C-alpha positions in Angstrom: 17.4 40.5 39.6 17.1 37.0 41.2 13.4 37.8 41.8 13.0 38.6 38.1 14.7 35.3 37.0 12.6 33.3 39.4 9.4 35.0 38.1 10.5 34.3 34.4 11.2 30.7 35.3 7.7 30.4 36.9 6.0 31.9 33.9 8.0 29.7 31.5 7.3 26.6 33.5 3.6 27.3 33.6 3.5 28.1 29.8 5.5 24.9 29.0 3.2 22.7 31.3 0.1 24.3 29.9 1.2 23.7 26.3 2.2 20.2 27.1 -1.2 19.4 28.5 -3.0 21.1 25.6 -0.8 19.7 22.7 0.2 16.4 24.1 -3.0 15.4 25.9 -6.2 17.4 25.0 -5.6 18.0 21.3 -4.7 14.4 20.4 -7.6 13.1 22.5 -10.1 15.4 20.7 -8.7 14.4 17.2 -8.8 10.7 18.2 -12.5 11.0 19.3 -13.5 12.9 16.2 -11.7 10.6 13.9 -13.2 7.4 15.5 -16.6 9.0 15.6 -16.7 10.1 12.0 -14.4 7.7 10.2 -14.0 4.6 12.5 -12.7 2.2 9.9 -10.1 4.6 8.5 -9.0 5.8 12.0 -8.3 2.2 12.9 -6.0 1.6 9.9 -8.5 0.5 7.3 -8.2 -3.0 8.5 -9.7 -5.9 6.5 -11.3 -8.7 8.4 -12.6 -12.1 7.3 -14.7 -14.0 9.8 -13.7 -11.5 12.5 -10.0 -12.2 11.8 -7.9 -9.3 10.6 -6.0 -10.4 7.5 -4.5 -7.0 6.5 -5.1 -3.4 5.7 -6.4 -2.0 2.4 -3.6 0.6 2.8 -0.7 -1.8 2.9 0.6 -4.3 0.3 1.3 -7.9 1.4 2.9 -10.8 -0.3 0.6 -13.0 -2.5 2.3 -16.1 -3.8 0.9 -18.7 -6.1 -0.3 -18.5 -9.7 -4.0 -18.1 -8.7 -3.4 -14.7 -7.1 -2.7 -11.2 -8.4 0.7 -10.2 -7.3 1.5 -6.7 -5.9 4.4 -4.5 -6.8 7.8 -5.8 -5.7 8.8 -4.6 -2.3 12.1 -3.3 -0.9 10.6 -2.8 2.6 12.7 -4.9 5.0 12.5 -8.6 3.9 9.6 -7.6 1.6 6.3 -6.0 2.6 7.5 -5.4 6.1 5.6 -2.4 7.4 8.1 -1.9 10.2 10.8 -1.3 7.7 8.9 0.8 5.1 11.2 2.3 2.5 12.8 2.0 -0.9 16.0 0.3 -1.9 18.0 3.6 -2.3 19.4 2.2 -5.6 19.6 4.9 -8.2 18.8 4.7 -11.9 22.5 4.2 -12.8 22.9 1.3 -10.4 23.9 -1.9 -12.1 22.4 -3.9 -9.3 19.0 -2.2 -9.8 19.2 -2.7 -13.6 20.0 -6.4 -13.1 17.1 -6.8 -10.6 14.6 -5.1 -13.0 15.8 -7.3 -15.9 15.3 -10.4 -13.9 11.9 -9.2 -12.7 10.9 -8.5 -16.4 12.0 -12.0 -17.4 10.1 -13.6 -14.5 7.0 -11.5 -15.1 6.9 -12.5 -18.8 7.5 -16.1 -18.0 5.0 -16.2 -15.2 2.2 -14.5 -17.2 3.1 -16.3 -20.5 3.8 -13.0 -22.4 5.7 -12.6 -25.6 9.4 -11.7 -25.4 9.0 -8.2 -26.9 5.9 -7.2 -25.0 6.1 -4.0 -23.0 5.8 -4.6 -19.2 4.2 -1.9 -16.9 6.8 -0.3 -14.7 4.9 -1.0 -11.5 5.2 -4.8 -12.2 9.0 -4.7 -11.9 9.8 -1.7 -9.7 9.1 -1.2 -6.0 7.3 1.9 -4.7 9.0 4.4 -2.5 7.5 2.9 0.6 7.7 -0.7 -0.6 4.1 -1.1 0.7 1.9 0.3 -2.1 -1.3 -1.8 -2.1 -2.2 -0.9 -5.6 -1.1 -2.0 -9.1 -1.9 -0.3 -12.4 -4.9 -1.5 -14.4 -2.5 -2.6 -17.1 -0.5 -4.7 -14.7 -3.7 -6.4 -13.4 -5.0 -7.1 -16.9 -1.7 -8.7 -17.9 -2.0 -11.0 -14.9 -5.6 -11.8 -15.6 -5.0 -14.7 -18.0 -2.7 -16.5 -15.5 -5.1 -16.0 -12.6 -8.1 -17.2 -14.7 -6.3 -20.3 -15.9 -5.2 -21.3 -12.4 -8.6 -20.7 -10.9 -10.6 -22.4 -13.6 -12.4 -19.1 -14.4 -13.1 -17.4 -17.7 -10.7 -14.6 -18.4 -13.6 -12.3 -19.0 -14.9 -13.0 -15.5 -11.5 -12.0 -14.0 -11.4 -8.9 -16.2 -14.9 -7.9 -14.8 -13.6 -8.4 -11.3 -10.6 -6.1 -12.1 -13.0 -3.5 -13.5 -15.2 -3.7 -10.3 -12.1 -3.1 -8.2 -10.6 -0.3 -10.3 -10.3 2.9 -8.3 -10.3 6.2 -10.2 -7.9 9.1 -9.9 -7.8 11.0 -6.6 -10.2 13.9 -6.7 -10.8 12.9 -10.4 -7.4 14.4 -11.6 -4.5 13.1 -9.5 -2.6 9.9 -10.3 -3.8 7.0 -12.5 -6.6 4.5 -12.1 -5.4 1.6 -9.9 -6.5 -1.8 -8.5 -6.1 -2.8 -4.8 -4.5 -6.2 -4.9 -5.7 -7.4 -1.5 -9.3 -6.6 -2.2 -9.2 -8.1 -5.7 -7.6 -11.3 -4.3 -10.3 -11.5 -1.6 -13.0 -11.2 -4.3 -11.3 -14.1 -6.1 -11.4 -16.2 -2.9 -15.1 -15.2 -2.5 -14.4 -13.6 0.9 -15.7 -10.1 0.2 
C-alpha cells in the first residue's frame, strides 16, 4: 500500500511539474512570440509616442484639461483616469449622490460648451464608463465640444468637425456598438502631433 501511495505521488508530481512547465512557461512564451511577431504595437499596449516619448495608450483614457482640448468621459477610476484603480463608482441608479454628480456634470458641460439650458446632453458626457478608462466618446459628444475647441484654438468649426470625422471609428465588426471618437488621437491631431 505504501508503495502504491509513493507511486501515485510520483506520477502526480511529474504531471504537475509537466503541466506547470507547459502552461506557465512554454505556452505563454509561444503566445508572446506570436503576438509580438504579428501584432507588435497591440501586444505592447497600443502605446502612442510623440518624438520617441510615450505619452499614453490609444486604449486608455487620460485627463485633458483646458478649453482647447476635447474632454473624455468622466472617470471614477482611482483619482480619475488611474489605470491601476480601474473601475466604476458602484453608485446605483437610485443613488442621490450619483444623481447630484450627474446634474452637476450636466450643468458644467452646458456651461463649458455654451449650450442652451434645455439642450439634451449625451450620456457619455456626464457618466463614467464601467472601467473609468474608456478612451472613446460618442460622435455626438465630440460634435457638441467642437465649437468650444474651435474657438479656443482659433480654428474654424468646420475644420474641427472634419477632424472629428477623420477620427470617427465605426462599429465593431460593422454591427456592434456605436461609432466613436478616440479622444487622445483627436487631441494629438489638434496639436499637430500625428
